[in-house]
N, C-alpha and C positions, 0 to 999 in steps of 0.2 A: 735696733730697737723698733718693734711695729708699733705704730700709733692707731689706735682704734678709734673709729669715727662712728659715732651712732648706737641704735639706730635713732634717726633724727624725725621729728614730727615738723612737717612744712608743708606748705601748699594751700592754694585757696580753697573756701568751701563756698556751697550755695547753701541759700536758707531758706525755708519755707514757714510761713505763720498763717494757721488756719488754711493749709494747702495752697497759699498763695506766695508767688515768689516776692522775696525782699526786696533783691536786686543787690548790687554792689555796697560795700560799706567802707568806711576809714578805719583801718587797722584791723580789721577781722572780728572776730567773735571771742567773747571772754566769758568763759564758764568759771563761777567760783561757787563754792559751798563752804558753809560754816557748821562745825560740829557743835552740839549741844550735850553739855555734861554738868550733872551735879555735883560741885564740889563737896568732898567730905573733908572739911577743915575746922570744925569747930567741936572740939572735945575737951573734956576735962583734964585731961593729963597732957594733950600737946598743943592746947589753946588754939590759936588761929592757924596752925601748920598745916598746910595741905597734905594729906596722908593718902588720900585717894580719890577717884571720881567715879561715877556712873553714868554710863553712855545714855543719854536722852534722845538722840535724834541727829538729823542732817536737815538743814535748809540749804536749797541750791538756788541759784540764780544765773541768767545769761544777760549779758548786754553787749551792745552794739551800737554804732551810730551810721544811719544808713544816708547816702548821698541821694537816693531815688526819691523823690516826692511824687507818690501816687496813693491812690486808695489802698494798696496793699499795704503801704507804710503807717497811714493814718490809722488802720485798724487797731494795731498793737499799742498806740498811744493814748486811745480812746474807747477802751473795751465796754465802758457802761453805756455808751450811746455816740451819737455824733459829735465831733469837735464843738465844743461850747455850748453843749446839751447837758443839762445836769439832771433833770427829771423829765420824765413822758408818762402818761397813764399806763402804757404798754410795758415802760421800764422804770420802774419806781424806785425810791431809795430803800436800802435795806435787802437787797438782794444778796445772796450766797455768792462768793467769787468761783465757786466750782459750777455754777450754773451758766457762766460765761467765759469760763476758762478756754482755751483753744491749744491745739497741739502746735509744737515746734519742732522743727527738723534741720539738721544740717548734714551735707552730704559732700565728702571729699571729691574735688575735680580729679577726674580718671589723669593717668599718668602724672601725677605728683609724687613726692616723698613723704605723703602722708601714711602714717601707720595706723592712724584712727580712720575708719571709713565712713562712721555715720553716728550722730548724736539725736536720739527721738525724746522729747519729753512730752508725754499725752495732755497734760494739764498745765498751761502757762497763762498769766494774767500780768499786766503791767503791775510791777511791785509797788506795794504800799508806801505811800510817802514820796514817790518817784516825782521830781521836779522835772517836767518836760518842757523845754523852752525852744519855739522855733523862732530864727531870726529872719526876719523880713528886710534884706537888702540887696546890694548888687553882686554878692557873693553868691557862690552855690550854697544851698542849703544843706544843714546836717540835721538828722531827725534821731535824738539820743533815745535810746530804749532800754530799759531795764525791766527784765520779765522775771517773776517770781516762778519757780518750778514747784508746783503741788505734788505730793505724793500720790502715787496709785499702785494697784497691785499688778505686777508685770506677769506673775506666774502665781500659782497658789501658794499663800503663805509668804511671798515676797514682797515688801514693799519697796519702791524706788522713786526717786525724782526724775531720772532720765536712765535711757540704755544707750551705751557706748558698744559700738562693734567695729 
C-alpha cells in the first residue's frame, strides 16, 4: 500500500509592513478570514429555522508576534501616530483608516517546502479594538500585532483582501 504525503505547506516566510522588514516572529504568521452571511431564518412557515443564507462578504486579518524591537515593528502597532500620541494638528482624530493603511507582504523563504510563494495585502491597519501590550522586563520583548486587511480592487471588478500566489 502506498502512502501519499502532501503536498505539505511548510517553511519560514519573511514579512514586510509598509515596505519595511518585520524580522523574525514567534510561531510565524496567522492569516484568518471570516465570512459574512445574512441568515434567512425567520419565516411564517418555518419559524426560526435556518433555511438559507445570502453571502455578504469576507473580513480578513493577519496576526503575528514579532521578537524584533525596532521602528519597523512599532509602525504597525501605532498607525495613527508615534506610540503614546493620540492627537496632533497634522494627525487629528476622525481620520479614515484607508488614509493611513499600509501594504503588508509575506514571501516564502527559498528552497523550503512552501507551496505558497507570497501573500500581499495592499491595505492593512492595526485591527480595531486590538489590545497591544509591550512587556518591559528582563526577557525578550514580544510585539503582538493583528492587522485588519481592507478590501481593494485587484483587477477590474475583483475585490480582494489579499492576493496569494
